[in-house]
C-alpha positions in Angstrom: -0.9 -87.9 -3.0 1.8 -87.4 -5.6 -0.7 -88.2 -8.3 -3.1 -85.5 -7.1 -0.2 -82.9 -7.0 0.7 -83.9 -10.6 -2.8 -83.4 -11.8 -3.1 -80.0 -10.1 0.2 -78.9 -11.6 -0.9 -80.0 -15.1 -4.2 -78.1 -14.7 -2.3 -75.0 -13.6 0.1 -75.2 -16.5 -2.9 -75.6 -18.9 -4.6 -72.6 -17.3 -1.5 -70.5 -17.7 -1.0 -71.5 -21.3 -4.6 -71.0 -22.5 -5.7 -68.4 -20.0 -2.9 -66.0 -21.0 -3.4 -66.4 -24.7 -4.2 -63.1 -26.5 -7.9 -62.9 -27.0 -8.8 -62.7 -30.7 -10.8 -59.5 -31.5 -14.4 -60.1 -32.1 -15.4 -59.9 -35.7 -17.5 -56.9 -36.4 -20.3 -57.4 -38.9 -19.9 -55.4 -42.1 -22.7 -53.1 -43.1 -25.2 -54.2 -45.8 -24.1 -52.9 -49.2 -25.9 -53.2 -52.5 -25.6 -51.6 -55.9 -28.5 -51.2 -58.3 -30.2 -48.9 -60.8 -33.6 -47.2 -60.7 -35.3 -46.2 -63.9 -37.1 -42.8 -63.9 -40.0 -41.7 -66.1 -38.1 -41.1 -69.4 -36.2 -44.3 -69.2 -33.0 -42.9 -67.7 -31.2 -45.2 -65.3 -29.8 -43.7 -62.1 -27.0 -45.7 -60.4 -27.5 -46.3 -56.6 -25.3 -47.6 -53.9 -27.0 -48.5 -50.6 -24.9 -48.9 -47.4 -26.4 -50.0 -44.1 -29.9 -50.8 -43.0 -30.8 -48.2 -40.3 -34.1 -46.4 -39.8 -33.0 -43.0 -41.1 -32.5 -42.8 -44.9 -29.9 -40.3 -46.1 -29.7 -39.7 -49.8 -26.3 -38.4 -51.0 -25.2 -37.1 -54.4 -23.1 -37.1 -56.4 -22.0 -40.6 -55.5 -19.1 -40.6 -57.9 -17.5 -37.9 -55.8 -18.7 -38.6 -52.2 -19.4 -42.2 -51.6 -15.9 -43.1 -50.4 -15.7 -40.2 -47.9 -19.3 -40.2 -46.7 -19.5 -44.0 -46.1 -17.8 -43.0 -42.8 -21.2 -41.7 -41.7 -22.6 -45.2 -41.5 -23.9 -46.6 -38.2 -26.8 -48.7 -37.1 -29.1 -45.6 -37.0 -29.1 -44.8 -40.7 -29.1 -46.1 -44.3 -26.9 -44.2 -46.8 -28.2 -44.1 -50.4 -25.6 -42.7 -52.8 -26.7 -41.9 -56.3 -25.4 -40.2 -59.5 -27.7 -37.8 -61.3 -28.6 -38.4 -64.9 -25.7 -37.9 -67.3 -23.1 -38.1 -64.6 -21.1 -40.8 -62.8 -22.3 -44.3 -63.6 -25.9 -43.2 -64.5 -27.2 -43.1 -68.0 -25.3 -40.9 -70.4 -27.4 -38.0 -71.8 -26.5 -36.3 -75.1 -29.6 -34.1 -75.5 -29.3 -31.0 -73.3 -33.1 -30.6 -73.2 -33.2 -33.7 -71.0 -30.9 -32.1 -68.4 -32.1 -29.4 -66.0 -32.6 -28.5 -62.4 -36.3 -29.2 -62.3 -35.6 -32.5 -64.1 -33.1 -33.5 -61.4 -35.6 -32.6 -58.7 -38.2 -34.9 -60.4 -35.6 -37.6 -60.6 -34.9 -37.3 -56.9 -38.6 -37.6 -56.1 -38.8 -40.7 -58.3 -35.8 -42.1 -56.3 -37.5 -41.4 -52.9 -40.7 -43.0 -54.2 -38.7 -46.1 -55.4 -37.1 -46.4 -51.9 -40.7 -46.2 -50.3 -39.5 -43.8 -47.7 -41.9 -41.1 -46.5 -39.1 -38.9 -45.1 -35.5 -38.7 -46.1 -32.4 -36.6 -45.3 -30.5 -35.1 -48.2 -26.8 -34.2 -48.7 -25.7 -32.4 -51.9 -22.4 -30.9 -53.1 -21.8 -28.0 -55.5 -24.9 -27.3 -57.6 -26.5 -30.5 -56.1 -26.4 -28.6 -52.8 -28.9 -26.1 -54.4 -30.9 -28.9 -56.0 -31.6 -30.7 -52.6 -32.8 -27.4 -51.0 -35.1 -26.7 -54.0 -36.4 -30.3 -53.7 -37.1 -29.6 -50.0 -39.0 -26.5 -50.9 -41.2 -28.5 -53.3 -41.6 -31.5 -51.1 -41.2 -30.3 -47.5 -43.3 -33.2 -46.1 -40.7 -35.7 -47.3 -37.7 -34.0 -45.5 -36.0 -34.7 -42.2 -32.8 -32.7 -42.8 -30.8 -31.1 -45.6 -27.1 -30.6 -45.7 -25.3 -28.5 -48.3 -21.6 -28.8 -49.1 -20.2 -25.9 -51.1 -23.6 -25.1 -52.7 -24.2 -22.4 -55.3 -25.7 -19.2 -54.1 -29.5 -18.5 -53.8 -29.3 -15.9 -56.6 -27.4 -15.6 -59.8 -26.2 -12.1 -58.8 -24.6 -13.4 -55.5 -23.1 -16.3 -57.4 -21.4 -14.0 -59.9 -19.8 -12.0 -57.0 -18.7 -15.1 -55.2 -17.7 -17.3 -58.2 -14.5 -19.3 -58.3 -11.3 -17.6 -59.4 -10.6 -17.5 -63.2 -8.2 -20.1 -64.5 -4.7 -18.6 -64.6 -2.8 -18.3 -67.9 -0.3 -21.0 -66.9 -3.1 -23.5 -66.3 -4.9 -22.6 -69.6 -1.6 -23.0 -71.5 -1.1 -26.4 -69.9 -4.5 -27.7 -70.9 -4.1 -26.4 -74.4 -0.7 -28.1 -74.7 -2.2 -31.4 -73.5 -5.0 -31.1 -76.0 -2.7 -30.2 -78.8 -0.6 -33.3 -78.0 -3.8 -35.3 -78.2 -3.8 -36.5 -74.6 -7.5 -36.2 -74.4 -7.8 -38.8 -77.2 -4.8 -41.1 -76.5 -5.1 -41.2 -72.7 -8.5 -39.7 -71.6 -8.2 -40.9 -68.1 -4.9 -39.0 -67.5 -6.2 -35.9 -69.3 -9.2 -36.0 -67.0 -7.0 -36.2 -63.9 -4.9 -33.3 -65.1 -8.0 -31.3 -65.9 -9.5 -32.2 -62.5 -6.4 -30.9 -60.6 -6.4 -27.6 -62.5 -10.2 -27.1 -62.2 -10.4 -28.0 -58.5 -7.7 -25.5 -57.6 -10.1 -22.8 -58.7 -13.0 -23.8 -56.5 -11.4 -25.1 -53.3 -10.6 -22.6 -50.6 -7.6 -24.7 -49.7 -6.2 -26.4 -52.8 -4.2 -28.8 -50.5 -7.5 -30.5 -49.6 -7.9 -31.7 -53.2 -5.8 -34.7 -52.4 -8.3 -35.9 -49.8 -10.8 -36.9 -52.5 -10.6 -40.6 -53.1 -13.0 -40.5 -56.0 -12.0 -42.5 -59.1 -14.3 -40.5 -61.3 -11.8 -40.3 -64.2 -12.6 -44.0 -64.9 -16.2 -43.0 -65.9 -17.0 -41.8 -69.4 -19.6 -39.4 -68.0 -16.9 -37.6 -65.9 -14.6 -36.8 -68.8 -14.2 -32.9 -68.9 -16.1 -32.5 -72.1 -19.2 -34.2 -70.8 -19.0 -32.5 -67.3 -18.8 -29.1 -69.0 -21.8 -30.0 -71.3 -23.8 -31.1 -68.3 -23.1 -28.2 -66.0 -23.8 -25.7 -68.9 -27.2 -27.4 -69.4 -28.0 -27.2 -65.7 -27.3 -23.4 -65.5 -29.0 -22.7 -68.8 -32.1 -24.3 -67.3 -32.3 -21.9 -64.4 -31.3 -18.7 -66.2 -30.9 -15.6 -63.9 -32.1 -17.5 -60.9 -33.4 -16.2 -57.6 -34.6 -18.9 -55.2 -35.0 -16.8 -52.1 -38.8 -17.1 -52.1 -38.7 -20.8 -52.6 -36.3 -21.2 -49.8 -38.5 -19.2 -47.4 -41.3 -21.8 -48.0 -39.2 -24.4 -46.2 -40.7 -23.2 -43.0 -39.9 -25.5 -40.1 -37.8 -27.9 -42.2 -34.5 -28.4 -40.5 -31.7 -27.4 -42.8 -28.0 -27.6 -42.0 -26.0 -25.2 -44.2 -22.5 -26.5 -44.3 -19.6 -24.7 -46.0 -16.7 -27.1 -46.2 -13.9 -26.6 -48.6 -15.2 -24.4 -51.4 -15.5 -20.7 -52.1 -19.2 -20.9 -53.0 -21.8 -19.3 -50.6 -24.4 -21.7 -49.3 -28.1 -21.1 -49.7 
């Protein structure tokens, strides 16, 4: 009898010890992630980062700015494909302005979609890329699920001029000139890029305090140095002239487009 009691007591103690142990949290599987390059018609390489393996494909650019923040969108229902346009981020550097333009970037995006072998995709674009993804949708509506703009440029040059970012103030201009005169752009280009970014961003963000939310490490990329960014953006806007895209936008028809104004002063299309 005493032996049985001892056994039951031992089992009870073991149950208390092991049954009351904190349960270890189940390991959650990390999403599929890959980095690669796709070569477009003229030999330019576009850098891609793919996250997830869901049925809906969402193409997001520019990756160099948005990949850290927009990775939060990942779930089992979608695949996120971040990419940098030609001449920007970690894609091929372009030194010939004739190889940069809005229509060229639209063609690059179509080459990317074809490379992914996806009949329909959703698109997210920020700044002038927000205009580019809508123009892509107007050219290839059969390939579109949804379009999201973040702080896109206006549908006409006239509207853009009225809604453009505030001019750089004298103090900021003086600071940049002083940093250049000290040779910081040559001796420490990464720091100069960060100083330039902070000054420039204050002109285009509705709430400058939000600038700190960007986690991008773009100043580690040669293509994101201020001189190259200015060269690239000037080439883009030179390619569209005094633009008016209203008729092209009307051709979107039943394409579902989400027009999202987030942090910037620019009017969406």
